Structure formats: structure tokens, C-alpha cells
N, C-alpha and C positions, 0 to 999 in steps of 0.2 A: 545653518545649524552649526554652532561652534564645536560641540562635542561630537566625535564620530558616532555613527550608528553602530551599536555593539550587537553583533550577530552571535547568538549562541548555537552551538552545534556539537553533536557527538564527534568523537575523534577517529571514527573509521574512515577508510579511504573514500567510500561512497558518500558518507555524510559530509566529509570535507569538500568533495567535488560539488555537492549540492549547495553548501554554504558559500563556496567561492563563486558559484554560478550567480547567486543572488548578490554577492558582494560586487562582482563585476558589473552587473546590471545597474546597481546603485551608483557606482563610480562613473559609469558611462552617462548617467543622468546628472552628473555634477555633484553627487553627494559623497562625503567622506564616510568610510565604513571600515570596520575591523572585525575579526573573528575571535571569539573566545571559545576554546574547546572545553567541554564539560563531560566528565566521565559519569556514565549512568550505571544504575544497578544492573541493567541488562548487559552492559559492556563487561562489568566485573564477572557476571555469571558466565558469559561466553569465554572470557579469558581463562576462567577456572574449569571450563568444560562442564559446568553445572547445568543440569536440566531442571528448570523450575517445575514444581508440582502442578497438577491440573488446576488447583484452586488459586494459583497466582496469576494476577492480571498480566498476560503476555504482552499487551500493548503498553500498559503503564510503566513497566520496568525500564523502558527506553526513553521515557519523557519526564519522569518524576523530578530528577535533579535539575533538568533544564527549565521546567516550569517554576521550580523553586527560585532559580536564579532570576527568572523573568519577574516573578512576584516581588523579589527583594530589590529589584532595580540594578542588578549586576550586569544584565543585558537588556537591550531594548526590543529585540525580536528573536524568535526562535525559528529555525528552519527544520522542518520534519519531512520524512516520507509520510504522505497523508495516511497511508494504510496503517502506520504505527499509532495513529491517534484514535482514541475511543470515539464512538459516534456522538457522545455528549461530552463536551469539555466544560471545565469549571467556568462559572460566570465571571471570574476574575480576568478571563482571557477571551480573545476573539480571533477568528481567522481573518486577518486583514487582507490577505490576498492568496489566491490559488493561481500560480503561473500556468502557462500552457503545458498541457500534459505531454509526456514522452510516450513511446509505444507502451501500451498497457498490457500487451499480450504476454503469455508464458512462452518459454522457448525450450527446445530439446537440445541438450548439449551432450554429444557422444561422438567421438572420433571414428569409432569402428562401425557403429550401426547408425546410419544417418536419419532414421525415422523410427518412431515407436513401433510400427508394424514389422520392422526388420529385426527388432531385438529378439534374441533366442528365448525359447520357453524358460520361464523362471528367472528371467533377467532381473538384475538388481538396480533399482532406481533410487538415487539419493535425493530425498526430500523429507522435511519434517512437517509439511503443510497438510493438515487433514483434508482441506479442499482438494489439493492436487492429488493426494492419494486416492480419494473417492472417485474423482474424475478419471484418473488413469485406470483404476480397476474397472470402471464402466466400459472402457475400451479394450483393456487387456487384463482379464481376471487372473491370469497366471503369474503376473509380475510380483516381485518381492520388493520391499522397501528397506533402505538403510538410512538411519538418522544421520544426516551430514549437516553439521552446524558450522557457524563461523562466517567470516566475511567471504566475499566472492573469490578472492585469490586462494583462501584456505580450502574452499570447496573444490575449486578447480585442481588444486594440488592433490586432494584426496581422490578425485576422479583419476588423475594421472597415475596415482600410486595403486590403483586397482581396488580401492575400497568399495567401489560401486561400478556398474557398467555404464551408467548414464546419469545425468542430472536434469532436473526441470527447474528453471530459474525464471525470474522476471526479466523480460527483455530490457527494460529501462536501465537496470543496474549495469548490465553488460555493455549496453550502448554507451552509457555515460563514461564508463571507465575504459573505453576503446578495447573491449574484449569481444567484439561482435564476430571475430573470426572463429570463435568457439561455437557459434550458433549454426545449427544445421536445419532447423525447422522452427517456424513461428506458428504456434497453434492458433487457429481462428477462434473467436469467442464462442462459437457454437460447438467447438471441440472441448476446450478448457476455458470456461468462462472466467475471466479474471476476478480477483478479489476487488470489492468496492474500493475505489480510490487508487488502485494500483497504477503506478507510473506517474502519479501527480505529487507535487510538492505542496506543503502548507506553510504559510508564514504566519506565525502566531505572535500577537502583541497583547499588551494589557488592554482590557476593555474600557470603554468610556465610563462605565460605572465604578471602575476600580483603578483609577490613575494614581501614580505616585507623584508625578509632576504634570498637572493637567495640560499646561501649554505644550510641553515637550511631547507628552504622549499623544496629544491630538496631532501634532506635527508629524510624529512617526507614522501614525495611521494614515494620514493624508499622503505622505511620501511613499509608503508601501503600496497604497492602492493602485499606483500606476502599473504595478507588476501583475495585477489581476487579469486573468483571461476569462472573459464572460462565458464562453461556451464550455470551457473546461469546468468552471465553477458550477454551472448548471448541472452538468453530467455527474460530477462527483457528489454533489448535494443529493441528487435523486438516488444515486447508488447507496449513499450512507443512510438516507431516510428509509429505504427499503430494508437495508440490513438491520437498522434499529427496530423497525416494525416487526421483523422476524425474531427479534431477541438475540441476534447473533453477534459473533465476534470472530477473531482469527482462529478460535478453537473449534469452529463448526464448518461443515462443508457447504458453504454458500458462495456462489459467484454472481455478481451483478455488474453489468457493463452497459453504459449508455453512450451513444455517439450521435452527432448531427448528421443526417443523411437525406439528400434530396428534399431539403426544406421541411424535414420532419425530424423528430427525435426517434431514434431506433434503440430499443432496449433488449438486451439478452439477459437471462437470469437462469440459474440452475441451483437446485437443492438436491443433494445426492445422499443416499444411504452410505454409511461408512464402508460397506463391502462392495459398493458400486452396483449392486443388483437392482436397485430401484432409484428412479430419478424423476423429478418434475422439472420441466423447463419451459420457458416462454421466449418467443421472439416476436416483439410487437412494435408497432409504430404509433406515435401520438403527434398531434399538430404542434407546431412551434409555439403556439399560444399557450400551451400547457405549462403550468409552473412546476418547479422541481418537486415541491412537496406533494402535489397531486400525482405526478408521475411516479415518485418513489412509493407512495402509499398504494397506488394502483398495482404496481409490480408485486408488492408484498401480498396484497389481498388476492391477486390472481394466483400466486404461488400457493397461498393458504387454501384456496378453493380446490386446488389440485392435490392436496394432501401433504404440503410441505412440512406442516408442524408435526405430523406423525413421523416423517422421516427424521426431522431434527430431534425428536424425542428418543429416537433409537440410537443417536450418536453417543458413543462412549469414549471419545478421544480424551 
């Protein structure tokens, strides 16, 4: 391929780590590649400390400009945190590869109090996630929340400055940026069930039905396919199918997590009332022969049968 593969990425430290991770994988396989940084609406909002209203697509604001560059041919692939992508993407694009997932768990970050149960009464936890708030309230109804936004280093600085007593963050981001020394507890999925797709990357390309240059786009998809990790792809597809079937997104308290375990698929899922007082959850196993769509739909149907839709209807985030 004479022209380098152009990788589109946001400019945050974590996004650039992710893009460089893919770039190095491509170069190691003998391909020429380069990164183009694209500033998104979400980045501008964060820089301006602007909190988007509830009716704004919290996922779309971090991918809109990147997908525009992909559609226009300014980049060949886009590297995203999978949980930033909506469950349904435009037919112009396809997820050509899902690399092996990093640690999907949430983590407790607090130098003084090394676990949630040691936090004093009324302790302040920094998070903007409705899912994490509801899950934490289910375990500690006395805690309070502080909206701590920005990149990982910004949040760690706010913690150090005393703006909150603790943070709950995704393990993958801290691990990737070599900030694991801040982690004092990794929550198991049955404590804080992760967001669907958490810890996974998504490599988005133009779809077969919407190519700009048919031969080049086909070659790009074939090249990127080598980065796909079959087990991770199965798990995150099942998680996203369940989320979609529940009508959810990042603004609702839904956790879904799937892993291969002892030659079976094991799935955890939680739907929690915003105040943490009510919860439906499942911990189930399915044969390896189960396909991702069947597993994802089964998870959603089981949660619905236990009252998940009523809990989601009560969510007012």
C-alpha cells in the first residue's frame, strides 16, 4: 500500500495512546501508518467545562467529526473507545476490528481510604456516570457525588486538590497511561458491573457498501482484520446487543459484562434505580455454541422479566 494508512483519533492523552497502540501494531506487521488528530465537539465542550444538556447525544459528541473525516476520505480508519460508540452506527461505516480487550473493571482511586467501605459517612466520590452513581449508592447510600470531568490527569489533580475524597474510573485508562499506582481496588463485575464495551477499542472503517476507493477500502478492511480478537468481539457484541434491546445508553444505569470462562460464556448484568434502592441483576452461563445476538437478547429479556424496564423508566439523569 503506497499511501500510509491514516488513523483518525481524538487528541487526548488516552486517545493518542490508543491510536499509537494500533499504529505500532500495523507497523509491526509491515504496514506504513500515520495519525491525524481530530478535535471533536466533545473535546471542545470539555475544554470549555461545558456540561451538555440531557438531550444531547453524549456518545455522538466524541465521534461526529472523526466520522465526517472518515466519510470524506481524510482518514482511512478511526480508533475509538468502544463505549463511546452508539450501539447502532451509520451504514456508511463498519467496525472492521475489535482488538483484545484490556481490564474492563471499574477501580477505586483514593489515597486515604483504600476501599469503598472505609470511606467516612457522607464521603464525596468524583464521577459523572449515572451507572456508577447508582451502583455505588446500592452499596453505600450515604455517599455524595461530585461531577469531576476532563481527562484522567485532570481528574487525578482534582482528587489531589481535595475537590472529592475518591474517584471511580475505568481500569483500562489508568493501566494504559501507566497510572495504575493510583488504583487501590478493582471492583468485581458483580459489585460494579462495567458498561457494555468498557475496556475495548473499536477500529472503524468505511463499509463495503459506501467505499470512496473500492480497491483501497477493501485493502484497508483486510489489513485491519488481523487486529480483531474473536473472543473480545463476541463479548462486546453481546453486551451492546443487550444494551440496545434495553433502549439504553451512557445516560442510564445499565451494566453488562461478558467473559469466556471454563468453556462457556459467562454474563453479568445489572440495571439499578438511580437512588440505588432497587436493582435487578443476573449472573448466567451459556454454551460456547451460543451466538452473540442470542446471548445479548437473552440477557435483555431476562432483565426485562425481572422488572428492568420499570427501573429504567424511573431514571431521571
